VEXVEXPA-700270 format. One record per residue (C-alpha): residue number from 1; x negated, y, z negated. Coordinates in nm, 4 decimals. Example, Ala and Ser with C-alpha at 12.3 -4.5 7.8 and 13.67 -1.06 7.14 Angstrom:
<rs>
    n         u         v         w
    1   -1.2300   -0.4500   -0.7800
    2   -1.3670   -0.1060   -0.7140
</rs>
This chain:
<rs>
    n         u         v         w
    1   -4.5066    2.4077    0.7949
    2   -4.2256    2.1287    0.8608
    3   -3.9588    2.1215    1.0630
    4   -3.6413    2.0617    0.8814
    5   -3.4745    1.7522    1.0855
    6   -3.9177    1.6195    1.0514
    7   -3.9241    1.2393    0.9414
    8   -4.2199    1.0356    0.7871
    9   -4.2586    0.7878    0.8989
   10   -4.3077    0.5468    0.6161
   11   -4.4151    0.1730    0.6775
   12   -4.3886   -0.1088    0.4898
   13   -4.6978   -0.3012    0.4475
   14   -4.7127   -0.6199    0.6792
   15   -4.7534   -0.9781    0.4575
   16   -4.8170   -1.2974    0.5294
   17   -4.5660   -1.5617    0.5531
   18   -4.4050   -1.9023    0.6252
   19   -4.1426   -2.1086    0.7891
   20   -4.0573   -2.3682    0.6165
   21   -3.7687   -2.6181    0.6938
   22   -3.6253   -2.7995    0.4476
   23   -3.3363   -3.0426    0.4440
   24   -3.1707   -2.8111    0.7548
   25   -3.2323   -2.5042    0.6420
   26   -3.5192   -2.2293    0.7190
   27   -3.6847   -2.0845    0.4169
   28   -3.8759   -1.7811    0.4491
   29   -4.2165   -1.7910    0.2237
   30   -4.4367   -1.4504    0.1454
   31   -4.7812   -1.6683    0.1321
   32   -4.9446   -1.4087   -0.0288
   33   -4.8178   -1.1738   -0.3009
   34   -5.1444   -0.8911   -0.1940
   35   -4.9929   -0.6586    0.1361
   36   -5.1823   -0.5634    0.3917
   37   -5.2251   -0.2065    0.5994
   38   -5.1990   -0.3504    0.9154
   39   -5.0828   -0.6243    1.1411
   40   -5.4912   -0.6589    1.2548
   41   -5.5983   -0.6754    0.8808
   42   -5.3346   -0.9988    0.8391
   43   -5.4242   -1.1402    1.0517
   44   -5.8127   -1.1269    1.0641
   45   -5.7391   -1.2492    0.7132
   46   -5.5741   -1.5946    0.7980
   47   -5.7920   -1.6428    1.1213
   48   -6.0452   -1.6533    0.8938
   49   -5.9042   -1.8531    0.6067
   50   -5.7190   -2.1325    0.7751
   51   -5.8717   -2.4144    0.6197
   52   -5.7902   -2.2970    0.2066
   53   -5.4483   -2.1227    0.3227
   54   -5.3675   -2.4191    0.5449
   55   -5.4280   -2.6288    0.2388
   56   -5.2776   -2.4168   -0.0278
   57   -4.9295   -2.4454    0.1370
   58   -4.9166   -2.8194    0.2069
   59   -4.9902   -2.8014   -0.1664
   60   -4.6522   -2.5716   -0.2120
   61   -4.4733   -2.7424    0.0180
   62   -4.5371   -3.0778   -0.1125
   63   -4.4559   -2.9917   -0.4901
   64   -4.1787   -2.7127   -0.3287
   65   -3.9082   -2.8769   -0.0539
   66   -3.9974   -3.2044   -0.0869
   67   -4.0224   -3.3214    0.3289
   68   -4.0805   -3.0348    0.3946
   69   -4.1985   -2.8617    0.7197
   70   -4.4109   -2.5346    0.8395
   71   -4.2769   -2.4478    1.1770
   72   -4.4826   -2.0718    1.1462
   73   -4.6892   -1.9416    0.9898
   74   -4.7478   -1.5240    1.0814
   75   -4.7800   -1.1620    1.0176
   76   -4.5474   -0.9407    0.9448
   77   -4.4022   -0.5960    0.8484
   78   -4.2062   -0.6909    0.5386
   79   -3.9130   -0.4973    0.5413
   80   -3.8695   -0.7242    0.8440
   81   -3.8556   -1.0758    0.6773
   82   -3.8199   -1.0361    0.2454
   83   -3.6317   -0.9778    0.0592
   84   -3.6308   -0.8961   -0.3304
   85   -3.5236   -1.2464   -0.4370
   86   -3.7529   -1.4368   -0.1952
   87   -4.0929   -1.6039   -0.3094
   88   -4.4310   -1.5376   -0.3067
   89   -4.7017   -1.8694   -0.3208
</rs>
């Protein structure tokens, strides 16, 4: 039986995201539309797929943000980062 004051912690999914600087503004995009259950799972995916991720992002940045520059590629709790209107690569 649960206490009435008990609140269940619901964790947001972890995502792989990229921060790109373009025309003086930082754009944050979700790299992969699929989320991960843990940050460890995400960082393992990132470590094991660096070449694919790098080439995919390079092509995307050239096409979408000419003269844009990747400044960060990392994993984070989705609720701390992405709004519904943000992009996914």
